[in-house]
N, C-alpha and C positions, 0 to 999 in steps of 0.2 A: 661394524665396529664395537659394538658391545656398549655403545652408546644408550642414554634414556629410549629414544626413539625407537632401537632396534629392541630394548626390551620390553619396549609397550607392545612392541608391534607381535615380539613371541607372545607374551602374556595374552593377546587379543585371538591368536590364532589357535591356542589351547582353548581358551573359554567358546570359540565358534566350532561348531565341526566341519568335517571336512565335507565340499561342497559334493550334492550328489544328485540324481534326476527326482524330481518330486515324485511321490505315487499317484496313482488312479484318484486315490480316495481325496488325496491331500488336493489335488487340482480341482476336486467336482464342489467340495466345498469351500473353496478360494473365491473359483466362479460363482457361488451360488451370495458369496456374503460382498462379494464387490458389487454381485448386479443388484442386490436390497439397497446397498449405501448412494449407488449413481443410478440406481433404475433403468439398467441398460444392460446389454450384452456384452461382456467382456471377452475379448478370443485370448488363447494360451499364451500366447508371446507376453502379454502385459502382465498375466500372473506366476510366470513360472519364474523363479529365484533364478538370475543370469549372473552370468560371469564367475569370477572369481575375488581375487584380493586388488586386482588392478584394471575391476571394472572401470571404463575410461568417464562416462556420463555417467557417476555417482560420485566418483572421488572428491567431488566437491564437498561434499556433507563432514569428511572429514579434518581435523585439525591439521595444517600445515600442507606435510608431503605423506601423512599417515594417510594409507587408503581403507576405503570402507570395506567393510565384513557382511557379505551378501547373509540372509540365512538360511539356514538348510532345513530339513524336516526328516527327524529321526523317523523309520517307519513302524515302531512300537507305539512310539505316539500317535502313530496315524492310523494304527488298530483299536487301539481305545477311544480315540477322539468320534472314528464311526460306529464302534458299538453303541457308544452311549457319550452323543457330544456335551448335551447340558449337564450331566454330571461331573463331565471331565472338566468341565470349561470350570464351573462351580467349586470344583476340590483342588484345581490346580492354577487355579488366577489369585492367588493370596491377596482376595478383595478386601480382607478385614484390615491390612496395614496399605494395602494399594490404593484403597477406597474410598472406604467406610471413615476409617479414622482420619487422614486428612480431610476428608469434607466435613469433616465434625470440626477441625480445627481449624480447617479456613473459614468457619462463620464465625468463630470467635476473634480471628485476628481481624479479619475485616472489618468487622464491627466497631474493632478498639483502634484498628485505621482511623475509621471514618471518624472516630469520636476525639483522636488525640491533637487533631489543630484546629484550624479555625474554619468554621464559625464555633462549634464547640467549645474547643479548650484553645482562645488565643494564647495562654501562656506556654505552650508546648514548646520544649527547647530544639533545637534542629536534632543534636544528639541524639534526644531521647524518642524524636519521630521517625529518624533516622534507622535506628534498631527495631523499630517496630514494623517499617517498611520493610526491612530485610527479614524478618521472621515471617512475615505474611507471603513476600515473592518465595522465601524458601519451602513453605508449605504448597504454594501453589506448583513450584517444581514437581510436584511430588503426584499433587491431584492430576494436572496435564498429563504428566508421564501414564496413567493410568488410562484418560481418555484417548491421548494421541496412540498409543498400544492396542488400542480397542474401537480402532473406527469402525464405524456402522454395525457396530455390536454394540450399543450402549447396556444390555442386561451385564453381560461379560461374568455373570456369576457373582454381579455386588449386588445386595439387598434394595442398595440405596435405589438403584437402577431401578431394578426388578421391580420392586413398591412403585415408582412413580409413573413405572409403564403400564401399571395395571390401573392406574387412579388417569391415565390417560382420556378413557372416553368419556369421562363425567368432570373433572378438572383440566382440563388441555393445558394452563397458561402453568400448574402445578408441575408438568412434564418439562414444559420451556424451560423452568426457570433452573430446573435441575441438570436437562441436558446441555446450557448454557454455561452451567455454574462455571466451568473453567474458562470463559469467558469473562463472566463479572467477577471471579476470584480474582483473574492475572491484570483486566483492566482496570481495577478498581483505582491503584496508586495513578492511572493516567488522568482519572476522572477526579479523585480528589486534590491532585495535584494542581490540574491546570483549571479544573472550573471553580475551585473554593478558592484560587488564588497563594497556595501553599506554596508552588515552585514550577514550571514549567514542565508541559506534558512529557517533553523530549527526555528530560533527567531519570524518568523511570528507566528508560533504555539504557542510559550510558551506567545507570546504577547497578543493574544486574549483570553488565557483563565486568564492572570491577568486584562485585561480590560470588560469579560463579564460572567467569571464565566464557570464552566464546562463543557456546552453545547453553542456551537455556528455554526455557519457557515462558511464552507471553502472551495473553489473549488467547489464550486456546492454538498456539501454535509452537511451532519448533521453531526458535529464533538463532539463523546465525549473525555473527556479530563481526568478523573481522572481515577486511576488506578483500585480501586476496581472493578467499572464497566465495565471498558475496562477487565480485567483479567476475570471476572464471564461471558463476554459474548465468550472468545474466549473457556474456560472452558467447558460450559453448553448450549449458547444458538444459535440459529439455525445460519448458516454462508452459505448463496447465493450470494457470491460475483458478479455475473455475469460478465459482461467487465470492471470493475473497477479496476484498476490498479496503486496504490500510487495516486500521484496528478491527472493522467491523465485518462480521461476514453482512452479506447481502442476500436479497429475497428473491431468488430465480424466478416467483410466478411474476415478479414485476418488471421482467424484460421481455421483448420478443423473441419469437425464433424462428429459425429457416421453415420452410415448407416442408421439411422431413423430420422436423423437430429438435432437430439440433439446434443450440446454445448459436445468437447470433451479437450478443453485447460485446463488442472488441474489444473493452477491457478485460474480460476473460477466457476470449478466445486462445487457446493453444497454438505455442508458435514453436519453432527449433525442434531439438531431434523426438517429437512426443510421439507417442504409438497412434494417437487418435488426432494428429494434426492434419487437416485436410486442405490445409492452404488458407482457408479463411480470417485467418488473422493477417496474414500477409495481404490478403486480397482488401479488405479494409485500409490497412496503411497503403498500400499503390492507390487505393481511389482517391483517398483522402490527399495524396500530394498529386493527383492528377486535377482533383476537383476544387481543394480546398488551400492549400497551400500550396501554391504556383505562382507562377513571375506574376499572372493579373492580380494576384493577393498583394504579392509585392510591391506592385506597382499603384494599388488601391492603400497601401501603407506608408507613402514616401510622405515625407514632412512637408509637402508642396500641396497634397492631396487635400480640398476645399473641407472635407466632412473630418478629416485628421486633423486641421488648423482649426476646425469651430470647435472640436474636442479639448483641444489643448488652450485655447483661450478660456473656456470653462474651466477649465483645471485651473489655469494660473490665478483664475479669478475666486476662485471658491478657495484655494489653497492661501491665499493672499488673507481673504476674511478669516479663515481659522487661524492664524498664523499669529495676526494681530490680539484674539481674543484671547489664545493660549499666553502670548505672551504680558499681556495684563489680567491674566490671572482670572480671566472671566469663563463662562461654561462657553468652548468652542464647538460642540458639536458632532466630535467624533469625525472618521475617515470617511463617512458617506459618500462623500465627492471622487474619493479614490475607486468605490464600488462601481460609481455609475460612468466614470472615465473608461474603467477597464471593460466594464459591460459594452457601452461605445463600440470600443474598436474591436473585440472579439467579434461582436457580429457583422462590422462593416469589414473587417482583414478578412473571417473566415466563409461569410456568405454573401460578402457587399450588399448588406441590407443597413440604412442609415435609419436608426431609433427616431431621429426628428428631436423637438424638442415640445411636442404635447404628450405632458405626463396622462392624456385621456385617449391616445390614441391605442388600438389594440397590439401594434407592433412593440410598443413601448410600455406598455402594460407586462404584456409577455416577457419581454426580456429581462424586468427587473424582477419578474415573480421565479423565472428561473434562476436568477444570481443570486437571490436572496438565500437560499439553503435554509427556507423556516422547516420547523420540524413537520410540516405537513409532507413536505418536500422529500426530505431525510428521510424520516422515520417509515415511508411509503416502501423506502428501498432497504430498509436495516431492520435485522430482527435480535431479539426482541427489542420492546412488544411491537414492531413495525405490523405484524398482521392485523393487530388491534386498531393501531391511531390511522394505518392505512384504507382500511376499510369505513372508517368515519368522514376520512376527508378525501376517500375514490371519487366521488363526484366533480368533487372542484379541481383534483392533479387531474382527471382524463377531460377535462374541461382546457386547463391550460395547455396539458402535451398536446394535445390536440391544435389548438391556437399556435402552438410551438412547431407541429409539423406542418401546418400550410403554410408557417412563413418558411421554411426552409424547401418548401416544394416548389414556391413562387420564387425564391432566391435567383440572382444574375449567377452567383456561382453552378448551380447543378441548374440552368435551363437544358444544357446539352448534355444532360449526364446518361451514359449509356455504359451496361453493364461491360467489365474486363473479360476479352477474348483470348488474350495472352499473357502470359508473364511481360510485362514494361522491358523495352531493351535498355532503358536507363537502369533497372535494377539494379542496385548493389550486389554483390557477390553474397553477402550476409541475408539481404530480403530473397535474395533467389533460392539460399537453401532454405529460407525459412516457408517456403512454397511445400517443402517436404516432399518432392517429387507429384504433386498435384497440380494441376491448371487452376486458374484461378475461377474463383467459384462466381459463377453468374447472379451479381446481385442485383433485383432490381432496384428502380431508383426508392420506390417506396418502403423497399427492406432495409435500403444505405440510411435512408431517412430514419428508420428507426433504432439503427446502429447510433445514429448521429445525437440524437436527443437525449437517453441517460449518458451521453459522453460528453455532452456538453455542459448538463447542468453537475456532472459529479467530477468532472477535471479541466474542461474548457473553459469553464467561467469562476469554479473557486480555486483552482489552482494558480492562475494571474492576479488575481484580487489579494490572494493569501501573500505574497509573495510583496504586491504592491505596498500593502498595509506593512509590513515590518520595514522595507525601508523606507516609508514615508514618517514613520515612527521616529527617526533619527532626529527628525525637525520637530517633536514635539516631546521632548525628554528623554526617549528611548525606553524600551521595554521593559518591565521591573519584572525580575524571578521569581520575585514570592519569597518569605520569611523563612521558611522550612527547605533552607538550600544552605550548600556548603560553600565554602569560601569558595573553592575553585569553581563551582558553578557561578555565583555572584559576580566572579571576575570575566566570565564569559558573554562577551558583548550578543545580543541577538539581534542585530541592525548595526548597521553602519553607527559609530558612539555618536552621540550628540556633538557639534562642531567639528564633525569628519568634514574636509575639504573635498567636497564634488568635484571632480572632471566634468564641467559641463562643457558642452560643448564636441569633447573629444569620446564619440564614441567608442572606441577599442576598449579607452580605460573605464567608460561607464561598465562597458558589457562586464570587466572583471571585479566590480563593484557588487554587479546584481548577481552576478554567479556566487561571491563570497557571501554576502548577505544571507543568498538561496542557502549555504552551506551551514550556516550554522542558527536560522532557523528556517528549516526545513519545510515548505509546504505540505510534501508526503513525506511520511515516516518509515513508509514500508511498502514492500511487496510482498505476493504470497506466490508459490508455487506449491503443485503435489505431487509427491514422491511417485514413481513412473513404478516402479517397483521395490520389496521389501529390501530395507539397509540398515546399519548402524551406524551411529556416532563411535570415534571413539572416546568422549567424555563428553556426558550429561550434566551441565551442572554440578561439577565437581562427584557424580555418582558412579563414574566410571561409563564402561561403554554399555549402550542401549540399543535394544533393535525398534524399529519404527516400519509398519507396514505401509504396502504401496496405499498412494491414496490420502496419506499423511499432510498435512500443511504446514508446508515449511515457510517461515519468514524469512528476508533478507532484510535487514535493518540498515536503512540507511541515515539513521541519525549516528549509530555506531562506526560506518566508515566514516562519517564527515569528521571524527574524532581520534580517528585512528595515525598515531605516529608514524606509523611504516609508509605510509603516504604525504602526511601533513607537518611532519619533523616536530620539533619542540615548541613549533608555533601554530599547534593545532588547535589551540583554544584562544588565539588572536584573529583579532579582524585584521588581513593582513592582504589586503587584494593583489598588491605588485608580487609580492614575496611566493605566493601561492598560484600565479598567472600559469605555471605550465601546468599544473595539477586540475586548474579550474577550466581552462579552455584550450583549442585546439585537437590537433588527431591523435595525439598520444594522452588526453587529457584521462585523470579518473575519476573525476568527479562523478557522483550518482545522481545529480540533480534532476534529471532529466529523463530518471527510470531507466537509463543506459550508462555505460561508462564514457563521459564524456560526449561524445557524439554518436557513437556505437552502440552497437545492443538490438538485439530480436524484440527488446520492449520499449526501445526509446520512444521517447514522445514525440509522434506526427506533427504535433503545434509547436513545438520548441520555438523554430522560428519567429511564429507571429505572437507567443511571448515575450520575447528579448526584443521586437520591434516596439509592444506595447510600453514593457517598460522603459526602453530608452526615451520615448517621448513624452513619457510622465515624470521622466526627471529632466529633460529638456525643456518642459512648458514654464517649468518654476525654475528656471535660469533667471539669477538677477540680472544678467547682463545680456540676454534675449539671443545668445548665438544662435540657435535655431529657427525659434519659433517667436518673430517680431510681432509687436502689437499693433 
């Protein structure tokens, strides 16, 4: 009809050459490049550009209904590159403006931003700080564009990366810092805002969408911010997350693999229409549902269970003591008792292990170590500088991990564990599709526990207690967002507003309160997947159409979808659990709180039911009218 969308599509068609079969030299170079990046053999189906303007499994990357533009390769470029690939890359890569200058500018911008607010410059105004953060973010978009477009080829003709590569042998840390600069530069505002108390970490995500649109860079990933594209990808798209988790990339050497060398970490296993999906992700989900969150686990988590009642009584006592101290203006000690309550019920509900009351027991000490998320544990799994820190604490970590494995191996929940032989008959249509034509992988009990240990530390314990802490802060003055925030950000509640009338005793309403609190204070900001083939986006950070290669990490931002007015309307920034009920819970919900679209999605958290049961017990435990847990 000649509208703006048609005009944009017509312009995009002119910019991208017609689709043609890839040449032999192109295929050979790409196969070698991807192999170097991933350390594995990749078949031609994954490397070759496929489809056209209507390729269904990558359309999600476009804005609205505008389709993706798969990249084609000109034969003349192939000839030049085959004749002299190094010279061709160096001469044609625009390394000066695409890499060197943005890297130099980012050093200045990031250092300026670090010094612009508390604790260095407490008098900085929000307006001044916001302008500096926007400048730093804009520069990072350019750096990240270079890095994302040269996956697995860090030199790519850029002298900065080439020099660091030469120095890698004698000064490996220097290379790590350069190679990770897009994370350091892009993730800096999250650190400055959250750790320094300038603002909440989630504001980094919402500000970038306001400044640059629905597609931009953040923490060395291509970020997709609008809810329609995020939800479509979660429901229908290929999801190979690799070793990306949240903001941080993880250390592959920290996690176990199957006997054939393929990764076993369940939070990174591919799912959906992934060419490399062998059904291992679906196997873990099915095994989790069969042994860890099943009818027996739900029975253990009933309010009448003695272990649950003891945990609730302990929670009530500690809460009352802290509340009295807080109201008296005394040191109330923080929310340590919330972490203890969540840890007790995660171990009890998931594997049937009672921590007991003896802090010197092995089970108690190991469980509290696993939930602590201390630097020794978290940095063991994250780079940089995880490799250095991990080696320092390696002995301690291995001792604790071995103890955790022993606890899981002896747990009642896994006493009768047997590898899956066939796809479960009660598996949903989506889960059956997630097997991707493969039978369940025969995962031994030891291998399943190897998967369960890091998943418990990173997600099973950290997620529930993060949500529980946000809920509980409603009784202790609420959460302060920090001084360097906009008026709209300061008006956005991060937990149930102090004085909120909790519907104690009504689990249906409490469930909505829990989910609404999770929406406004997400425990997990994002999920990541790798592009299965070369693709383009219609508009990257306001810079127009840009191409990205296979293997490019793409972030789906839950922070941005939580505030999308297309879902939540004009009350997107209000705490309104009952007004948002249809989108928060139920079969058609669109809330991304548990790594899915409501209860749906290939990546939906298998422990969602357990987490909700823990939150309900925690709130009912502090009910002044004792409608669920009587003294």
